[in-house]
C-alpha positions, 0 to 999 in steps of 0.5 A: 435761246436754243431749243435744245438748251430751253427743254432743260431750263424748263425742266429745271422750273418743275423741278423746282430749280433756278438754272441758267443755260450756262450753268447746264451741262448736256450729253449723251450717254452710251451704255453697255448692259450686262446682266448678272443672271439670266431670265428667261433667255433675256441677260445683256443689252445696249443704251442710250440717252440725252442728260443735261445736269442741273445744279442743285443749290440747297446741297453744295457741290450736288446737282440733278441729271435728266435723261431721255432715252432707249434701252434694248435688252436681248437674249440666246434663243433656247428650248423651253422643256414642257412640264405635263406629267399626264401625258408624255410628248415624244422628244425627237417630234417635239419642239417648244423653241422661244427667244425674247427681246425687251426695248423702249424709252425711258426716261430717268432722274438721279441725284448726285455728289462728289465722293470727297477721297477721290477727285472726279469720281460722284456718288449718284441714285435714281429712278428710272422709268420705261416704256418697254414691249417684251417680244417673243419669237416662238416656234412649237411642234408637238406631237403625244405619245411615241409618235405612231399613235394615230390620236395623239395630240399634235399641234405647231405654231409659229408667232411673235406674240407681245406686251407692253407696261410702264416699269419703274427701276432703282439704280445707283452707282458712281460717274467718273470725269476724267476731263470735261468733254468726257466722262465713265459712268458704272451703275447696278440698275433693278431692272424691271418689266413687263414679260409676255408668256406662251405655254403649251397647253393639251386639249382632248385632241391638239396642243394649243399656246397659252398667252399670258403675261409676268413681272421680271425684275432682275440686277444688271449692270451698266457700264457707260461712256459720257460725251458732253457737249 
């Protein structure tokens, strides 16, 4: 038995499904990811995965699918406004620029069934487990006051802090199989990840970056092409 068929059969056993190699459907999925709204600049992305469909005998015409893949989400860099009513920042001399990318490996499991009214169309729902790393490219250059005050607080930096975390994201969608070799996929996924944060902080003599993190959840649309072999 070929190695690439042995691994999915092991997975089928773990899921409690009795399957033979000839019953399995293998594929590669390529996805475009579109955010319904930007979260701190992170909006769109790309993804791909190695997929196997396993017949699920307990429900007629249903199947389980398992996938290992990679996701990359990115956005445009932007200037972050600073809200500090206790100090006046010089807009000409001050800069707080940030650009965030999120990427990492993922594994997902989905349950699928046909939609009776439309031939070759199926609905699916499942969970995506991802180990994602958030990286921020940040540039800061600050000076308080009107730019002439010798006692003004100043600070500058160029850094790329990172934050990693494992997150679970539910998804649901439809799959249209236009032949045995390919198909199209459309999903809605509630994308979750840990994001690094950077906030300028004022001390008596300087402006310094303070690093932190936060949890982000944002609804995204996945459009994918399935190539089966």
